[in-house]
Structure formats: C-alpha cells, structure tokens
N, C-alpha and C positions, 0 to 999 in steps of 0.2 A: 767473656771474662776480661778480655784487654780493652774492649770498649767500655766497660765499666769503669776499669780504672783508669783510662784516659780522661772521663768525664768526672771522675774523683780529683784528679790531677788538676784538670782544668778550672774546677770550683774553688780548689784550694788557692789555687793562682790568683783566681778573679777575688776571692775574700782577702787575701795577702795584700794585693794590690790597692782594695778598697781601705784596708786599715792602714798601709802606709800613706795613703793619699789623706785619710782623715787626720792622722797623727801629724802629717806635714802642714795641712791648712791649719789645724788646732796650733800648732808651734807660730807659724807665721802670722797667724791672726793676733797672736799674744803680743808678739814682736812688734806688729805694724799698728795695730789700732788699739789695743786695750791701754788706757791710761790708770785703769783703776787697778790697785794690787790684788785685790780679792778676786775681782775676775781674771786676772792673771795667774792665780793660782788654781782656779777651776779649770782654766784652758790647759794649765800643765796637767791636771788630772785626767783629762781626755787624752793628752798626749800618751801619758805612761799606760793607762790601760789599752790603748791601741797598741803600744810597744807589746805588752803583755799578750794580746791576741796573737800579733806574729810570732811570739815565741811557743805557743800554741801550736800555730801551724806549721812550725818546725820540730814539732814533736819534744820540746823542750818543756815538759809540764811544771818541772820543780822550779826553773827559772822564770816561768809565767807566775808561779804561785808566789815566788820571793818577789818579783817585779811588784806584784799588787799587794802584798802584806806589808812590804819594806818601802817602796817608793809611794806608791799610790795609797797608801795607808799611813805609815807612821812618819816618813819625810814631810809628805804632804800638809798632814796635821800639823806637824811642828813648824811648818813656813807658815801655815794658816794662823797658828797661835801666835807668831812673833808679828805677824802682819796686823791682828787683831790687837796685841799688846802696844804696839806702836803708835796706833790709831793714825796711818798715813792720810794726808789729804790727797783727794784725786788730784793729779799734776794737771795743772793748765799749761797749754800751748803759748807760748809768746807769740804775739802778731808778727808775721813778716819772718820768723826764724825757720819755718819748715819748708821752704820752697828748694833751698840748695841740697839740703840734707834727704827730702824727698825724691829728689831727682837722682842724687847719687845713690841712695839707697836701692831704686828702681833698676839704675844701670848696673850694679853689683848684684842684685837678684838674678837678673836676666842672664848674666855672664856665669854666674854659679850654676843657674839651670841648665845652661848650654854645657858645661864643662861634665854636669853629673850625668846630662844625657847623652854625652859623646862616650864617657866610661861605661854607662849601662848598655849601649848599642854594641860598643866593642867587646863587652864581655859576654853577651848574650849568645855569640855565634859558636865558633868551636870550643870556647873556654867555658863551657857551662859549669854550674857550681856542682862540686862535689858532696856526695851524702855524708852527714857527720857520722862519725864513729859510734858504735853501739852504746858507748858509755857517757856521749856527751849529754850532759843535762842532769846527771844521775847525782844523787846526794854524795857518794863518794867522790866524783870526780869534781863538783864545785866545793867539798870541802877540802880538798887537796890542793886545787888551785887558790882558793881562799886563804888558807893558811901556810900556804907555803911561797908562791910566787908573789902573791897580792898582800901579803900579811902587813907591810910597811903601809902600802896605801890604804888598806881598809883602817888600820889605826888613825892614820892621820886623818882619813875624812872624819872618823868618830871625834877625834879632838877638837877637829875645826866644827863641829855642830855643836860642841859643848860649848867653845868659845863664843859662837854666834848666838846661843842662847843667853849666856852671862851677858854679853854685850847687849842684847835687846832688853834685858830687864834691868840694867844700870841705866839705859837710855831713858827706858820709861819712868823709872823711879826717880831721875832728873827731872821729868816734866812735872811729877805731882807736888 
C-alpha cells in the first residue's frame, strides 16, 4: 500500500511540475514574443487553465472550478471582447529599439530565475510544505474569506472591470 501511495504522490508531483512549467512557458511566451493582443489573450487562457489544474492537484476543487468559470471563462471573454471591440493593430517593432530592452530583459529573467531557484531549493529540505487544513477550498471557507477579509478588494476589482468596459466602449465609439 505504501508503494502505491508513493507512486501516486510522485505522479502528482510530476503533473504539478508539468502544469507549472506549461503555465510559466505560456506566460513568458506571451510577454516575450506575442505582439498580437488576441494571441496574448489565448496565451493567458492556457496559463489560467494550468493554474486550475494545479488547484485540482492541491485538492482545492472549488477553487479550481471558480478559476475556470471566473477567470478562464468570464474575465478572458471580457478581455477578448474589449480587444475585438477596440480592433487593436498588431504592434510593429521599431528598428534598432529592441537590442537594449532584449538584453536587459534576458539579464533580469536569468536573475529572477536564479532567485526563485534558490528559494525553492532552500524550501525543499527540512521546511517541506504543510498539508492544508480540511476546510481549505470549501465553499464556506471561500465565502468567509471573500466577504470578510477580501470584501473591499473584491468590490474594487469589480468596479475596475466596469470602468474598463465603459472606457473600451467609449474609445470604440469615438473611432466610429
């Protein structure tokens, strides 16, 4: 029984690392290579779905479902609607302006990866991650946190989304 359980844990870790790597590659590709806003939204969708998969591996099924419904569904559809409404042209690079930014970006990315690698290597040893509490990810715990500790942040984000949509409509209306 112990051998089977170790195999399940090892495969879950492998899937978790693969999902995290896919989310990281998708996010980095969006920042580094995508100049089209529509392709950027699709890359963000891959990142959000991978994050939901990580929540499933952490046995937070409600948080994973909310991640898919709210972020990969509603928010990304809203962003896609704004992108299509504004009809943004593909951004063209100016000749000669990318050398310094590309080099600096590469140096900063390597430094960031080194810091994250050092932190992960330091935390894996004796400070392994604790198991979450039994009520982690349940409807009650999520509702209590959302409408008590994070109430103002939740309302501020909803207000920001409404203002962004109104601004997009006004910008598109001005062009017509």
